[in-house]
N, CA and C atoms of all chains as a GROMACS GRO file, in nm:
protein
  612
    1MET      N    1  -2.441   2.674   1.219
    1MET     CA    2  -2.306   2.732   1.231
    1MET      C    3  -2.244   2.754   1.093
    2ALA      N    4  -2.177   2.868   1.079
    2ALA     CA    5  -2.109   2.900   0.954
    2ALA      C    6  -2.007   2.791   0.921
    3HIS      N    7  -1.939   2.745   1.023
    3HIS     CA    8  -1.836   2.641   1.006
    3HIS      C    9  -1.897   2.516   0.940
    4ASP      N   10  -2.014   2.477   0.990
    4ASP     CA   11  -2.079   2.357   0.937
    4ASP      C   12  -2.125   2.374   0.792
    5LEU      N   13  -2.162   2.495   0.758
    5LEU     CA   14  -2.206   2.518   0.621
    5LEU      C   15  -2.089   2.504   0.523
    6GLN      N   16  -1.972   2.550   0.569
    6GLN     CA   17  -1.855   2.541   0.481
    6GLN      C   18  -1.804   2.397   0.466
    7HIS      N   19  -1.799   2.325   0.578
    7HIS     CA   20  -1.745   2.188   0.580
    7HIS      C   21  -1.846   2.098   0.651
    8PRO      N   22  -1.956   2.071   0.586
    8PRO     CA   23  -2.067   2.006   0.656
    8PRO      C   24  -2.027   1.872   0.719
    9SER      N   25  -1.935   1.798   0.658
    9SER     CA   26  -1.907   1.665   0.712
    9SER      C   27  -1.775   1.663   0.788
   10GLU      N   28  -1.710   1.779   0.806
   10GLU     CA   29  -1.584   1.779   0.880
   10GLU      C   30  -1.581   1.895   0.980
   11PRO      N   31  -1.677   1.893   1.072
   11PRO     CA   32  -1.688   2.008   1.162
   11PRO      C   33  -1.590   2.000   1.279
   12ASP      N   34  -1.525   1.883   1.294
   12ASP     CA   35  -1.444   1.860   1.414
   12ASP      C   36  -1.297   1.883   1.383
   13PRO      N   37  -1.233   1.982   1.448
   13PRO     CA   38  -1.094   2.015   1.413
   13PRO      C   39  -0.996   1.902   1.448
   14VAL      N   40  -1.024   1.826   1.553
   14VAL     CA   41  -0.935   1.714   1.589
   14VAL      C   42  -0.939   1.610   1.480
   15LEU      N   43  -1.060   1.573   1.439
   15LEU     CA   44  -1.078   1.475   1.333
   15LEU      C   45  -1.016   1.526   1.202
   16ALA      N   46  -1.034   1.654   1.173
   16ALA     CA   47  -0.978   1.712   1.050
   16ALA      C   48  -0.826   1.700   1.050
   17GLY      N   49  -0.764   1.717   1.167
   17GLY     CA   50  -0.618   1.704   1.178
   17GLY      C   51  -0.572   1.562   1.148
   18PHE      N   52  -0.640   1.464   1.207
   18PHE     CA   53  -0.608   1.324   1.179
   18PHE      C   54  -0.623   1.296   1.029
   19ARG      N   55  -0.731   1.347   0.971
   19ARG     CA   56  -0.758   1.317   0.830
   19ARG      C   57  -0.654   1.380   0.738
   20LYS      N   58  -0.604   1.497   0.776
   20LYS     CA   59  -0.498   1.561   0.697
   20LYS      C   60  -0.374   1.470   0.695
   21SER      N   61  -0.340   1.413   0.811
   21SER     CA   62  -0.225   1.322   0.818
   21SER      C   63  -0.248   1.198   0.732
   22ILE      N   64  -0.369   1.142   0.742
   22ILE     CA   65  -0.401   1.024   0.662
   22ILE      C   66  -0.390   1.057   0.512
   23ASP      N   67  -0.442   1.174   0.473
   23ASP     CA   68  -0.437   1.212   0.331
   23ASP      C   69  -0.291   1.229   0.284
   24ASN      N   70  -0.206   1.287   0.369
   24ASN     CA   71  -0.065   1.302   0.331
   24ASN      C   72   0.002   1.166   0.313
   25ILE      N   73  -0.026   1.074   0.406
   25ILE     CA   74   0.033   0.941   0.399
   25ILE      C   75  -0.017   0.869   0.274
   26ASP      N   76  -0.147   0.881   0.245
   26ASP     CA   77  -0.202   0.814   0.127
   26ASP      C   78  -0.138   0.867  -0.001
   27ALA      N   79  -0.115   0.998  -0.008
   27ALA     CA   80  -0.051   1.054  -0.127
   27ALA      C   81   0.090   0.998  -0.141
   28ALA      N   82   0.161   0.987  -0.028
   28ALA     CA   83   0.297   0.931  -0.032
   28ALA      C   84   0.293   0.786  -0.080
   29ILE      N   85   0.199   0.707  -0.028
   29ILE     CA   86   0.191   0.565  -0.066
   29ILE      C   87   0.157   0.552  -0.215
   30ILE      N   88   0.064   0.635  -0.263
   30ILE     CA   89   0.025   0.628  -0.404
   30ILE      C   90   0.148   0.655  -0.494
   31HIS      N   91   0.228   0.752  -0.455
   31HIS     CA   92   0.347   0.783  -0.537
   31HIS      C   93   0.453   0.674  -0.526
   32MET      N   94   0.466   0.613  -0.410
   32MET     CA   95   0.557   0.498  -0.394
   32MET      C   96   0.511   0.382  -0.484
   33LEU      N   97   0.379   0.360  -0.482
   33LEU     CA   98   0.325   0.249  -0.562
   33LEU      C   99   0.345   0.277  -0.712
   34ALA      N  100   0.328   0.404  -0.752
   34ALA     CA  101   0.350   0.438  -0.893
   34ALA      C  102   0.494   0.405  -0.933
   35GLU      N  103   0.588   0.440  -0.846
   35GLU     CA  104   0.729   0.412  -0.875
   35GLU      C  105   0.754   0.260  -0.873
   36ARG      N  106   0.692   0.191  -0.778
   36ARG     CA  107   0.710   0.045  -0.770
   36ARG      C  108   0.662  -0.023  -0.900
   37PHE      N  109   0.548   0.023  -0.953
   37PHE     CA  110   0.496  -0.039  -1.075
   37PHE      C  111   0.583  -0.002  -1.196
   38ARG      N  112   0.644   0.116  -1.193
   38ARG     CA  113   0.739   0.151  -1.299
   38ARG      C  114   0.855   0.050  -1.300
   39ILE      N  115   0.901   0.015  -1.180
   39ILE     CA  116   1.015  -0.078  -1.170
   39ILE      C  117   0.973  -0.219  -1.211
   40THR      N  118   0.856  -0.263  -1.161
   40THR     CA  119   0.815  -0.400  -1.197
   40THR      C  120   0.787  -0.409  -1.348
   41GLN      N  121   0.745  -0.298  -1.408
   41GLN     CA  122   0.729  -0.301  -1.554
   41GLN      C  123   0.864  -0.321  -1.622
   42ALA      N  124   0.966  -0.250  -1.573
   42ALA     CA  125   1.101  -0.265  -1.627
   42ALA      C  126   1.152  -0.408  -1.603
   43VAL      N  127   1.120  -0.464  -1.486
   43VAL     CA  128   1.160  -0.602  -1.456
   43VAL      C  129   1.096  -0.698  -1.556
   44GLY      N  130   0.967  -0.677  -1.583
   44GLY     CA  131   0.896  -0.764  -1.678
   44GLY      C  132   0.960  -0.758  -1.817
   45GLU      N  133   0.992  -0.635  -1.860
   45GLU     CA  134   1.055  -0.619  -1.992
   45GLU      C  135   1.194  -0.684  -1.994
   46TYR      N  136   1.267  -0.665  -1.884
   46TYR     CA  137   1.402  -0.721  -1.877
   46TYR      C  138   1.399  -0.874  -1.877
   47LYS      N  139   1.307  -0.930  -1.798
   47LYS     CA  140   1.297  -1.076  -1.791
   47LYS      C  141   1.259  -1.136  -1.927
   48ALA      N  142   1.170  -1.065  -1.999
   48ALA     CA  143   1.131  -1.112  -2.132
   48ALA      C  144   1.253  -1.109  -2.226
   49LYS      N  145   1.334  -1.003  -2.214
   49LYS     CA  146   1.450  -0.985  -2.302
   49LYS      C  147   1.554  -1.095  -2.278
   50VAL      N  148   1.583  -1.124  -2.152
   50VAL     CA  149   1.688  -1.222  -2.121
   50VAL      C  150   1.630  -1.362  -2.096
   51THR      N  151   1.501  -1.376  -2.129
   51THR     CA  152   1.428  -1.504  -2.115
   51THR      C  153   1.441  -1.567  -1.976
   52LEU      N  154   1.414  -1.484  -1.874
   52LEU     CA  155   1.396  -1.535  -1.738
   52LEU      C  156   1.247  -1.559  -1.716
   53PRO      N  157   1.210  -1.659  -1.635
   53PRO     CA  158   1.067  -1.683  -1.610
   53PRO      C  159   1.003  -1.564  -1.537
   54PRO      N  160   0.876  -1.530  -1.568
   54PRO     CA  161   0.811  -1.414  -1.506
   54PRO      C  162   0.800  -1.427  -1.354
   55ALA      N  163   0.764  -1.546  -1.304
   55ALA     CA  164   0.745  -1.563  -1.160
   55ALA      C  165   0.870  -1.624  -1.097
   56ASP      N  166   0.894  -1.591  -0.970
   56ASP     CA  167   1.009  -1.644  -0.896
   56ASP      C  168   0.963  -1.670  -0.752
   57PRO      N  169   0.910  -1.791  -0.728
   57PRO     CA  170   0.851  -1.821  -0.597
   57PRO      C  171   0.951  -1.805  -0.481
   58GLU      N  172   1.078  -1.832  -0.508
   58GLU     CA  173   1.179  -1.820  -0.402
   58GLU      C  174   1.197  -1.673  -0.363
   59ARG      N  175   1.200  -1.587  -0.462
   59ARG     CA  176   1.209  -1.442  -0.436
   59ARG      C  177   1.086  -1.396  -0.356
   60GLU      N  178   0.968  -1.442  -0.396
   60GLU     CA  179   0.845  -1.403  -0.325
   60GLU      C  180   0.850  -1.446  -0.178
   61ALA      N  181   0.900  -1.568  -0.155
   61ALA     CA  182   0.907  -1.617  -0.017
   61ALA      C  183   1.002  -1.530   0.065
   62ARG      N  184   1.114  -1.488   0.003
   62ARG     CA  185   1.208  -1.400   0.074
   62ARG      C  186   1.145  -1.264   0.102
   63GLN      N  187   1.070  -1.212   0.003
   63GLN     CA  188   1.003  -1.082   0.023
   63GLN      C  189   0.904  -1.088   0.139
   64ILE      N  190   0.825  -1.195   0.140
   64ILE     CA  191   0.724  -1.210   0.246
   64ILE      C  192   0.790  -1.218   0.383
   65ALA      N  193   0.896  -1.299   0.394
   65ALA     CA  194   0.965  -1.314   0.523
   65ALA      C  195   1.021  -1.179   0.568
   66ARG      N  196   1.077  -1.104   0.474
   66ARG     CA  197   1.138  -0.975   0.508
   66ARG      C  198   1.031  -0.874   0.553
   67LEU      N  199   0.920  -0.868   0.478
   67LEU     CA  200   0.816  -0.770   0.513
   67LEU      C  201   0.748  -0.806   0.645
   68ARG      N  202   0.735  -0.935   0.672
   68ARG     CA  203   0.677  -0.976   0.802
   68ARG      C  204   0.765  -0.928   0.916
   69LYS      N  205   0.897  -0.940   0.896
   69LYS     CA  206   0.992  -0.898   1.000
   69LYS      C  207   0.986  -0.746   1.018
   70LEU      N  208   0.988  -0.673   0.907
   70LEU     CA  209   0.978  -0.526   0.913
   70LEU      C  210   0.848  -0.484   0.982
   71SER      N  211   0.739  -0.555   0.952
   71SER     CA  212   0.609  -0.521   1.010
   71SER      C  213   0.610  -0.538   1.160
   72GLU      N  214   0.669  -0.648   1.205
   72GLU     CA  215   0.676  -0.671   1.350
   72GLU      C  216   0.750  -0.557   1.418
   73GLU      N  217   0.861  -0.516   1.357
   73GLU     CA  218   0.940  -0.406   1.414
   73GLU      C  219   0.860  -0.274   1.416
   74ALA      N  220   0.771  -0.257   1.315
   74ALA     CA  221   0.693  -0.133   1.304
   74ALA      C  222   0.557  -0.144   1.374
   75ASP      N  223   0.536  -0.257   1.446
   75ASP     CA  224   0.413  -0.279   1.520
   75ASP      C  225   0.291  -0.287   1.425
   76LEU      N  226   0.314  -0.345   1.310
   76LEU     CA  227   0.208  -0.368   1.211
   76LEU      C  228   0.183  -0.519   1.207
   77ASP      N  229   0.058  -0.559   1.190
   77ASP     CA  230   0.024  -0.701   1.185
   77ASP      C  231   0.098  -0.770   1.069
   78PRO      N  232   0.186  -0.868   1.099
   78PRO     CA  233   0.261  -0.936   0.991
   78PRO      C  234   0.170  -1.005   0.890
   79GLU      N  235   0.055  -1.054   0.937
   79GLU     CA  236  -0.041  -1.115   0.845
   79GLU      C  237  -0.086  -1.013   0.740
   80PHE      N  238  -0.108  -0.890   0.789
   80PHE     CA  239  -0.152  -0.786   0.696
   80PHE      C  240  -0.044  -0.756   0.593
   81SER      N  241   0.082  -0.749   0.635
   81SER     CA  242   0.189  -0.716   0.540
   81SER      C  243   0.200  -0.824   0.432
   82GLU      N  244   0.175  -0.949   0.472
   82GLU     CA  245   0.178  -1.057   0.373
   82GLU      C  246   0.061  -1.043   0.275
   83LYS      N  247  -0.058  -1.013   0.329
   83LYS     CA  248  -0.176  -0.990   0.243
   83LYS      C  249  -0.151  -0.874   0.149
   84PHE      N  250  -0.085  -0.770   0.204
   84PHE     CA  251  -0.057  -0.650   0.125
   84PHE      C  252   0.036  -0.684   0.007
   85LEU      N  253   0.144  -0.757   0.037
   85LEU     CA  254   0.238  -0.792  -0.071
   85LEU      C  255   0.167  -0.878  -0.176
   86ARG      N  256   0.083  -0.968  -0.131
   86ARG     CA  257   0.008  -1.054  -0.225
   86ARG      C  258  -0.083  -0.969  -0.314
   87PHE      N  259  -0.147  -0.870  -0.254
   87PHE     CA  260  -0.235  -0.778  -0.326
   87PHE      C  261  -0.156  -0.705  -0.436
   88ILE      N  262  -0.036  -0.659  -0.401
   88ILE     CA  263   0.047  -0.585  -0.496
   88ILE      C  264   0.099  -0.678  -0.606
   89ILE      N  265   0.145  -0.797  -0.566
   89ILE     CA  266   0.199  -0.891  -0.665
   89ILE      C  267   0.089  -0.933  -0.764
   90ASP      N  268  -0.033  -0.953  -0.713
   90ASP     CA  269  -0.145  -0.987  -0.803
   90ASP      C  270  -0.165  -0.876  -0.906
   91GLU      N  271  -0.150  -0.752  -0.863
   91GLU     CA  272  -0.166  -0.640  -0.956
   91GLU      C  273  -0.051  -0.639  -1.059
   92VAL      N  274   0.070  -0.668  -1.014
   92VAL     CA  275   0.185  -0.676  -1.106
   92VAL      C  276   0.158  -0.782  -1.213
   93ILE      N  277   0.105  -0.897  -1.170
   93ILE     CA  278   0.075  -1.005  -1.264
   93ILE      C  279  -0.030  -0.958  -1.366
   94ARG      N  280  -0.134  -0.885  -1.315
   94ARG     CA  281  -0.236  -0.832  -1.407
   94ARG      C  282  -0.173  -0.736  -1.508
   95HIS      N  283  -0.080  -0.652  -1.461
   95HIS     CA  284  -0.010  -0.560  -1.553
   95HIS      C  285   0.062  -0.639  -1.661
   96HIS      N  286   0.134  -0.744  -1.620
   96HIS     CA  287   0.212  -0.824  -1.716
   96HIS      C  288   0.119  -0.892  -1.816
   97GLU      N  289   0.005  -0.940  -1.766
   97GLU     CA  290  -0.090  -1.006  -1.856
   97GLU      C  291  -0.146  -0.906  -1.958
   98ARG      N  292  -0.178  -0.785  -1.907
   98ARG     CA  293  -0.227  -0.681  -1.998
   98ARG      C  294  -0.121  -0.646  -2.102
   99ALA      N  295   0.005  -0.636  -2.058
   99ALA     CA  296   0.114  -0.602  -2.150
   99ALA      C  297   0.131  -0.712  -2.255
  100ALA      N  298   0.120  -0.838  -2.210
  100ALA     CA  299   0.135  -0.950  -2.302
  100ALA      C  300   0.021  -0.955  -2.403
  101ALA      N  301  -0.100  -0.916  -2.356
  101ALA     CA  302  -0.217  -0.919  -2.443
  101ALA      C  303  -0.215  -0.803  -2.543
  102GLY      N  304  -0.132  -0.706  -2.514
  102GLY     CA  305  -0.112  -0.610  -2.608
  102GLY      C  306  -0.131  -0.475  -2.627
  103MET      N  307   2.953  -2.165  -1.040
  103MET     CA  308   3.008  -2.032  -1.009
  103MET      C  309   2.992  -2.002  -0.860
  104ALA      N  310   3.095  -1.941  -0.802
  104ALA     CA  311   3.089  -1.903  -0.660
  104ALA      C  312   2.971  -1.808  -0.636
  105HIS      N  313   2.949  -1.716  -0.729
  105HIS     CA  314   2.841  -1.620  -0.718
  105HIS      C  315   2.706  -1.690  -0.705
  106ASP      N  316   2.686  -1.791  -0.788
  106ASP     CA  317   2.560  -1.864  -0.786
  106ASP      C  318   2.541  -1.942  -0.656
  107LEU      N  319   2.653  -1.988  -0.599
  107LEU     CA  320   2.641  -2.062  -0.474
  107LEU      C  321   2.597  -1.969  -0.361
  108GLN      N  322   2.647  -1.846  -0.365
  108GLN     CA  323   2.610  -1.751  -0.260
  108GLN      C  324   2.466  -1.701  -0.275
  109HIS      N  325   2.427  -1.671  -0.399
  109HIS     CA  326   2.294  -1.616  -0.426
  109HIS      C  327   2.230  -1.698  -0.538
  110PRO      N  328   2.192  -1.820  -0.508
  110PRO     CA  329   2.152  -1.911  -0.615
  110PRO      C  330   2.039  -1.858  -0.702
  111SER      N  331   1.948  -1.778  -0.643
  111SER     CA  332   1.833  -1.738  -0.726
  111SER      C  333   1.846  -1.593  -0.772
  112GLU      N  334   1.960  -1.528  -0.744
  112GLU     CA  335   1.973  -1.389  -0.788
  112GLU      C  336   2.107  -1.367  -0.855
  113PRO      N  337   2.135  -1.439  -0.963
  113PRO     CA  338   2.267  -1.430  -1.024
  113PRO      C  339   2.278  -1.311  -1.118
  114ASP      N  340   2.168  -1.243  -1.146
  114ASP     CA  341   2.168  -1.140  -1.249
  114ASP      C  342   2.179  -1.002  -1.184
  115PRO      N  343   2.289  -0.928  -1.210
  115PRO     CA  344   2.309  -0.799  -1.141
  115PRO      C  345   2.205  -0.694  -1.179
  116VAL      N  346   2.154  -0.697  -1.301
  116VAL     CA  347   2.051  -0.600  -1.341
  116VAL      C  348   1.923  -0.625  -1.260
  117LEU      N  349   1.882  -0.752  -1.257
  117LEU     CA  350   1.764  -0.791  -1.181
  117LEU      C  351   1.782  -0.759  -1.032
  118ALA      N  352   1.902  -0.786  -0.980
  118ALA     CA  353   1.930  -0.761  -0.838
  118ALA      C  354   1.915  -0.612  -0.807
  119GLY      N  355   1.955  -0.525  -0.900
  119GLY     CA  356   1.940  -0.380  -0.882
  119GLY      C  357   1.794  -0.339  -0.876
  120PHE      N  358   1.714  -0.392  -0.969
  120PHE     CA  359   1.570  -0.363  -0.966
  120PHE      C  360   1.510  -0.408  -0.833
  121ARG      N  361   1.550  -0.528  -0.791
  121ARG     CA  362   1.490  -0.584  -0.668
  121ARG      C  363   1.528  -0.504  -0.544
  122LYS      N  364   1.648  -0.452  -0.544
  122LYS     CA  365   1.691  -0.367  -0.431
  122LYS      C  366   1.599  -0.243  -0.421
  123SER      N  367   1.569  -0.184  -0.538
  123SER     CA  368   1.478  -0.067  -0.539
  123SER      C  369   1.339  -0.107  -0.489
  124ILE      N  370   1.289  -0.220  -0.538
  124ILE     CA  371   1.157  -0.267  -0.494
  124ILE      C  372   1.156  -0.290  -0.344
  125ASP      N  373   1.262  -0.351  -0.292
  125ASP     CA  374   1.268  -0.378  -0.147
  125ASP      C  375   1.271  -0.248  -0.067
  126ASN      N  376   1.344  -0.149  -0.116
  126ASN     CA  377   1.346  -0.019  -0.046
  126ASN      C  378   1.208   0.045  -0.046
  127ILE      N  379   1.140   0.042  -0.160
  127ILE     CA  380   1.006   0.100  -0.169
  127ILE      C  381   0.909   0.025  -0.077
  128ASP      N  382   0.919  -0.109  -0.076
  128ASP     CA  383   0.828  -0.187   0.009
  128ASP      C  384   0.850  -0.153   0.157
  129ALA      N  385   0.975  -0.137   0.197
  129ALA     CA  386   1.003  -0.101   0.336
  129ALA      C  387   0.941   0.035   0.369
  130ALA      N  388   0.954   0.130   0.274
  130ALA     CA  389   0.895   0.262   0.296
  130ALA      C  390   0.743   0.252   0.308
  131ILE      N  391   0.680   0.174   0.220
  131ILE     CA  392   0.534   0.160   0.225
  131ILE      C  393   0.488   0.094   0.356
  132ILE      N  394   0.559  -0.009   0.398
  132ILE     CA  395   0.523  -0.078   0.524
  132ILE      C  396   0.526   0.021   0.641
  133HIS      N  397   0.628   0.106   0.644
  133HIS     CA  398   0.637   0.203   0.754
  133HIS      C  399   0.529   0.312   0.743
  134MET      N  400   0.496   0.350   0.621
  134MET     CA  401   0.385   0.445   0.601
  134MET      C  402   0.254   0.382   0.649
  135LEU      N  403   0.235   0.256   0.615
  135LEU     CA  404   0.111   0.188   0.656
  135LEU      C  405   0.105   0.174   0.808
  136ALA      N  406   0.219   0.145   0.870
  136ALA     CA  407   0.222   0.133   1.016
  136ALA      C  408   0.178   0.266   1.079
  137GLU      N  409   0.227   0.377   1.025
  137GLU     CA  410   0.189   0.508   1.078
  137GLU      C  411   0.041   0.536   1.048
  138ARG      N  412  -0.004   0.498   0.929
  138ARG     CA  413  -0.145   0.520   0.894
  138ARG      C  414  -0.239   0.446   0.990
  139PHE      N  415  -0.203   0.322   1.025
  139PHE     CA  416  -0.289   0.247   1.117
  139PHE      C  417  -0.282   0.303   1.259
  140ARG      N  418  -0.167   0.361   1.296
  140ARG     CA  419  -0.159   0.430   1.426
  140ARG      C  420  -0.260   0.545   1.429
  141ILE      N  421  -0.269   0.617   1.317
  141ILE     CA  422  -0.360   0.732   1.313
  141ILE      C  423  -0.506   0.685   1.311
  142THR      N  424  -0.536   0.584   1.229
  142THR     CA  425  -0.676   0.539   1.224
  142THR      C  426  -0.718   0.479   1.358
  143GLN      N  427  -0.622   0.422   1.431
  143GLN     CA  428  -0.655   0.373   1.566
  143GLN      C  429  -0.694   0.491   1.656
  144ALA      N  430  -0.616   0.598   1.647
  144ALA     CA  431  -0.647   0.719   1.725
  144ALA      C  432  -0.782   0.777   1.682
  145VAL      N  433  -0.809   0.773   1.551
  145VAL     CA  434  -0.939   0.821   1.501
  145VAL      C  435  -1.052   0.739   1.562
  146GLY      N  436  -1.035   0.607   1.563
  146GLY     CA  437  -1.137   0.518   1.619
  146GLY      C  438  -1.164   0.550   1.765
  147GLU      N  439  -1.056   0.570   1.840
  147GLU     CA  440  -1.070   0.601   1.983
  147GLU      C  441  -1.137   0.738   2.002
  148TYR      N  442  -1.097   0.832   1.918
  148TYR     CA  443  -1.153   0.967   1.929
  148TYR      C  444  -1.303   0.967   1.895
  149LYS      N  445  -1.338   0.897   1.786
  149LYS     CA  446  -1.479   0.892   1.746
  149LYS      C  447  -1.565   0.826   1.854
  150ALA      N  448  -1.510   0.722   1.918
  150ALA     CA  449  -1.584   0.656   2.026
  150ALA      C  450  -1.605   0.753   2.142
  151LYS      N  451  -1.500   0.833   2.172
  151LYS     CA  452  -1.505   0.926   2.286
  151LYS      C  453  -1.609   1.036   2.263
  152VAL      N  454  -1.610   1.091   2.140
  152VAL     CA  455  -1.703   1.203   2.114
  152VAL      C  456  -1.832   1.156   2.048
  153THR      N  457  -1.849   1.023   2.046
  153THR     CA  458  -1.969   0.959   1.989
  153THR      C  459  -2.001   1.004   1.846
  154LEU      N  460  -1.897   0.997   1.762
  154LEU     CA  461  -1.918   1.012   1.617
  154LEU      C  462  -1.933   0.871   1.559
  155PRO      N  463  -2.010   0.855   1.451
  155PRO     CA  464  -2.024   0.722   1.391
  155PRO      C  465  -1.890   0.674   1.334
  156PRO      N  466  -1.860   0.542   1.342
  156PRO     CA  467  -1.730   0.491   1.294
  156PRO      C  468  -1.710   0.513   1.144
  157ALA      N  469  -1.815   0.490   1.064
  157ALA     CA  470  -1.800   0.503   0.918
  157ALA      C  471  -1.849   0.640   0.872
  158ASP      N  472  -1.790   0.690   0.763
  158ASP     CA  473  -1.828   0.820   0.707
  158ASP      C  474  -1.821   0.809   0.554
  159PRO      N  475  -1.932   0.765   0.492
  159PRO     CA  476  -1.932   0.737   0.347
  159PRO      C  477  -1.892   0.858   0.264
  160GLU      N  478  -1.928   0.978   0.313
  160GLU     CA  479  -1.895   1.099   0.237
  160GLU      C  480  -1.744   1.122   0.234
  161ARG      N  481  -1.681   1.102   0.349
  161ARG     CA  482  -1.534   1.112   0.358
  161ARG      C  483  -1.469   1.009   0.264
  162GLU      N  484  -1.519   0.886   0.266
  162GLU     CA  485  -1.463   0.781   0.180
  162GLU      C  486  -1.472   0.819   0.033
  163ALA      N  487  -1.587   0.875  -0.005
  163ALA     CA  488  -1.606   0.914  -0.146
  163ALA      C  489  -1.505   1.023  -0.184
  164ARG      N  490  -1.482   1.117  -0.091
  164ARG     CA  491  -1.383   1.223  -0.118
  164ARG      C  492  -1.242   1.165  -0.129
  165GLN      N  493  -1.210   1.068  -0.041
  165GLN     CA  494  -1.078   1.005  -0.045
  165GLN      C  495  -1.055   0.934  -0.178
  166ILE      N  496  -1.157   0.860  -0.221
  166ILE     CA  497  -1.146   0.785  -0.346
  166ILE      C  498  -1.124   0.881  -0.463
  167ALA      N  499  -1.205   0.987  -0.469
  167ALA     CA  500  -1.192   1.084  -0.580
  167ALA      C  501  -1.052   1.146  -0.581
  168ARG      N  502  -1.002   1.179  -0.461
  168ARG     CA  503  -0.870   1.242  -0.451
  168ARG      C  504  -0.759   1.146  -0.496
  169LEU      N  505  -0.766   1.020  -0.448
  169LEU     CA  506  -0.660   0.925  -0.483
  169LEU      C  507  -0.665   0.890  -0.632
  170ARG      N  508  -0.783   0.885  -0.689
  170ARG     CA  509  -0.794   0.858  -0.833
  170ARG      C  510  -0.724   0.970  -0.911
  171LYS      N  511  -0.745   1.093  -0.868
  171LYS     CA  512  -0.683   1.207  -0.935
  171LYS      C  513  -0.530   1.202  -0.920
  172LEU      N  514  -0.485   1.178  -0.797
  172LEU     CA  515  -0.340   1.166  -0.774
  172LEU      C  516  -0.279   1.055  -0.858
  173SER      N  517  -0.351   0.943  -0.870
  173SER     CA  518  -0.302   0.828  -0.945
  173SER      C  519  -0.286   0.863  -1.092
  174GLU      N  520  -0.385   0.933  -1.144
  174GLU     CA  521  -0.375   0.972  -1.286
  174GLU      C  522  -0.251   1.057  -1.309
  175GLU      N  523  -0.227   1.151  -1.218
  175GLU     CA  524  -0.109   1.238  -1.230
  175GLU      C  525   0.021   1.157  -1.220
  176ALA      N  526   0.018   1.049  -1.141
  176ALA     CA  527   0.140   0.968  -1.122
  176ALA      C  528   0.147   0.852  -1.221
  177ASP      N  529   0.055   0.850  -1.318
  177ASP     CA  530   0.053   0.745  -1.420
  177ASP      C  531   0.028   0.606  -1.360
  178LEU      N  532  -0.056   0.605  -1.257
  178LEU     CA  533  -0.097   0.480  -1.192
  178LEU      C  534  -0.244   0.458  -1.227
  179ASP      N  535  -0.283   0.333  -1.246
  179ASP     CA  536  -0.421   0.301  -1.280
  179ASP      C  537  -0.516   0.350  -1.169
  180PRO      N  538  -0.608   0.444  -1.201
  180PRO     CA  539  -0.700   0.494  -1.096
  180PRO      C  540  -0.787   0.384  -1.036
  181GLU      N  541  -0.822   0.284  -1.117
  181GLU     CA  542  -0.898   0.171  -1.063
  181GLU      C  543  -0.820   0.103  -0.952
  182PHE      N  544  -0.690   0.089  -0.975
  182PHE     CA  545  -0.607   0.024  -0.874
  182PHE      C  546  -0.604   0.104  -0.744
  183SER      N  547  -0.592   0.237  -0.756
  183SER     CA  548  -0.584   0.318  -0.634
  183SER      C  549  -0.713   0.308  -0.554
  184GLU      N  550  -0.825   0.296  -0.624
  184GLU     CA  551  -0.952   0.279  -0.554
  184GLU      C  552  -0.958   0.143  -0.483
  185LYS      N  553  -0.912   0.038  -0.555
  185LYS     CA  554  -0.906  -0.096  -0.495
  185LYS      C  555  -0.814  -0.095  -0.372
  186PHE      N  556  -0.702  -0.022  -0.388
  186PHE     CA  557  -0.603  -0.015  -0.279
  186PHE      C  558  -0.664   0.051  -0.155
  187LEU      N  559  -0.732   0.164  -0.174
  187LEU     CA  560  -0.793   0.233  -0.060
  187LEU      C  561  -0.898   0.144   0.006
  188ARG      N  562  -0.974   0.074  -0.075
  188ARG     CA  563  -1.076  -0.017  -0.023
  188ARG      C  564  -1.011  -0.128   0.061
  189PHE      N  565  -0.899  -0.180   0.011
  189PHE     CA  566  -0.822  -0.284   0.081
  189PHE      C  567  -0.778  -0.234   0.219
  190ILE      N  568  -0.729  -0.110   0.222
  190ILE     CA  569  -0.680  -0.051   0.348
  190ILE      C  570  -0.796  -0.022   0.444
  191ILE      N  571  -0.906   0.034   0.389
  191ILE     CA  572  -1.021   0.067   0.474
  191ILE      C  573  -1.080  -0.061   0.534
  192ASP      N  574  -1.085  -0.169   0.456
  192ASP     CA  575  -1.134  -0.297   0.508
  192ASP      C  576  -1.049  -0.342   0.627
  193GLU      N  577  -0.918  -0.320   0.616
  193GLU     CA  578  -0.829  -0.358   0.726
  193GLU      C  579  -0.854  -0.270   0.849
  194VAL      N  580  -0.877  -0.141   0.825
  194VAL     CA  581  -0.907  -0.049   0.937
  194VAL      C  582  -1.033  -0.096   1.010
  195ILE      N  583  -1.135  -0.136   0.931
  195ILE     CA  584  -1.260  -0.184   0.990
  195ILE      C  585  -1.235  -0.310   1.074
  196ARG      N  586  -1.149  -0.400   1.020
  196ARG     CA  587  -1.114  -0.521   1.096
  196ARG      C  588  -1.045  -0.483   1.228
  197HIS      N  589  -0.955  -0.385   1.222
  197HIS     CA  590  -0.887  -0.339   1.345
  197HIS      C  591  -0.990  -0.290   1.448
  198HIS      N  592  -1.087  -0.209   1.399
  198HIS     CA  593  -1.186  -0.154   1.490
  198HIS      C  594  -1.273  -0.265   1.550
  199GLU      N  595  -1.307  -0.363   1.468
  199GLU     CA  596  -1.388  -0.476   1.518
  199GLU      C  597  -1.312  -0.555   1.624
  200ARG      N  598  -1.182  -0.578   1.595
  200ARG     CA  599  -1.098  -0.648   1.694
  200ARG      C  600  -1.092  -0.568   1.824
  201ALA      N  601  -1.074  -0.436   1.810
  201ALA     CA  602  -1.065  -0.350   1.930
  201ALA      C  603  -1.195  -0.354   2.009
  202ALA      N  604  -1.308  -0.352   1.936
  202ALA     CA  605  -1.440  -0.355   2.002
  202ALA      C  606  -1.463  -0.488   2.071
  203ALA      N  607  -1.410  -0.597   2.010
  203ALA     CA  608  -1.429  -0.731   2.067
  203ALA      C  609  -1.339  -0.750   2.189
  204GLY      N  610  -1.243  -0.663   2.208
  204GLY     CA  611  -1.171  -0.666   2.334
  204GLY      C  612  -1.028  -0.704   2.319
   0.00000   0.00000   0.00000
């Protein structure tokens, strides 16, 4: 089929429609994450300037509780939202370490 | 200070402003992820119905290349975007396994 030659691995229009939606959502998330890291970079610089400690376990606990609640409302696994926040915070810490190293 | 009694761990208005932005972005990402998992669930059901294989390594490779490119444009570490997609795909696989287990 001519169709298969053009798009050998995406011959199914239903599947292609789902994938288009996934790709749009992924692009949105990537841009949100880029903005989030811009802000956490500013937070890191600000905390260094006013000599606040880099980590704030109380703030993290509040963030986790809030995201778990939001996830439940959005029918997303709350465990996953906690894992997700941890994944992002670990990356923020790596950014700060890289910045500190120079 | 009365302010400190009300918000003991967030006495700094500059920091509070940054955190408000981070919280808004996190809420947006959580809702995007909830929608993404709704779609991947539909994809899983559709693939089972039309007997397509659950995994598609070629599609994954295209997704990774695309997100790396988007990340570069958004000044986000491309390595991170690849790790992020892997993190999400692993969760999708867990969802499918749970669904298959009943």
